N, C-alpha and C positions, 0 to 999 in steps of 0.2 A: 408078864409071861416071858419065857425065853424067846418066843417068836417076836414079841414086841421089842425086846432088847436087841435082837438081831436086826430088826427093821431100823431102829433108831441108830444103831452103830453104822449101818449101811448108809443112812442119810448123812451121818457125820463124815464118813469117808468120802462120799460124793462132794460134800461141802469143801473138804480139804482139797480135793482135786481141782475144783473150779476156782478156789482162791489161788492155788498155785499157778494156774494159767491166767489169772487176772480177769475172769469172766464174772463181772459184778451182776449181770442180769441173771445168769444161772444161779448165782449165790442167793440172790434175792428170792428167786422161785423156791429154792431148796429151804431157805429160811422160813418162808410161809408154810411149806410142807411140814417142816419140823415142828413149828409151833402148832399147826393143826393136829398133827399126830399126837403130840404130848397132851394136848387138851382132850382128844378123843380117848387116849389110853388111860388118862386119869379118871375118866368116867365120873365126873363131878358136874352134874347138870347146872346147878346154880352158879358155880364158878365159870362154867362154859358160857352161860348166858351173859354174865357180867363182863367177861372178857370180850365177847362179841359186841356188846354195846360200847365198851371203851374203845375197842379197835375202830369201830365206825366213826367215833368222834376224833380219833387220832390219825386218820388216814393221811392227812397232809404231812404230818411229822414223819410217818413211815416213809413216804416218798422222799422227803428231804434227807433222811438217814440213808436210804437205799442208794442215793446218787452220790454220796460222799465217797471219794476214792479210797479212803483209809478205813472205812467202817468194817468191811469184811475181816481185815486183819485184827481188828479190835474184838469183834463179836465172835469170831470163830473159836478162840480158846474158851470163851464163856459158854458157847453152845456145847463144846466138847465136854466141859466140866459138868454141865447139866445132864448130858447124855450118859456120861459115866456114872453119875450119882443115881440116876434112874435105873440104869442097867444093873448096878450092883445093889439095888433096892435099899439105898441109904437115904431115907427121907430128910435127915438133918443136913446132909451134904447137898442134896437137891435144893432144899430151901435156901441154903447159903449161896449156892451157885446162881439160883434164880434171882436172889436179892442183889447179888453183885451185877448180874446182867441188867436188871431193871435200873439200878443206880447208874450204870454206864449209859444206858439209853437216855435216862433223864438228863444226865450231864451233857450228852451230845445234843439233845434237843435244846437245852438252855444255851449251849455254845452257838448253835446255829441261829438262835433267835437274836443273839447279840451281834453276830457277824453281819 
């Protein structure tokens, strides 16, 4: 809906502001908010349950990524692309943007495991 689009864009703007001021903790919180709202807005119960189970198993990786100083600068443009695709109701672009984001997360996790 238009209200959902406005809400997601607002979250994106807030994310940009906290990245600009270097507030990783606020970014991490907004990241969780964004992910939660995207899941809720999608209204896909099976996907939501699957994501919740996976998130529970991956919590330590989330913490590792959240504490990396460069991660917000990497993930912010990805989040903004996801937001834009959802807000313009472009499922193909949303899928591509989400795929790129997940690939980036996977690469970052793999890199932190090696380091």
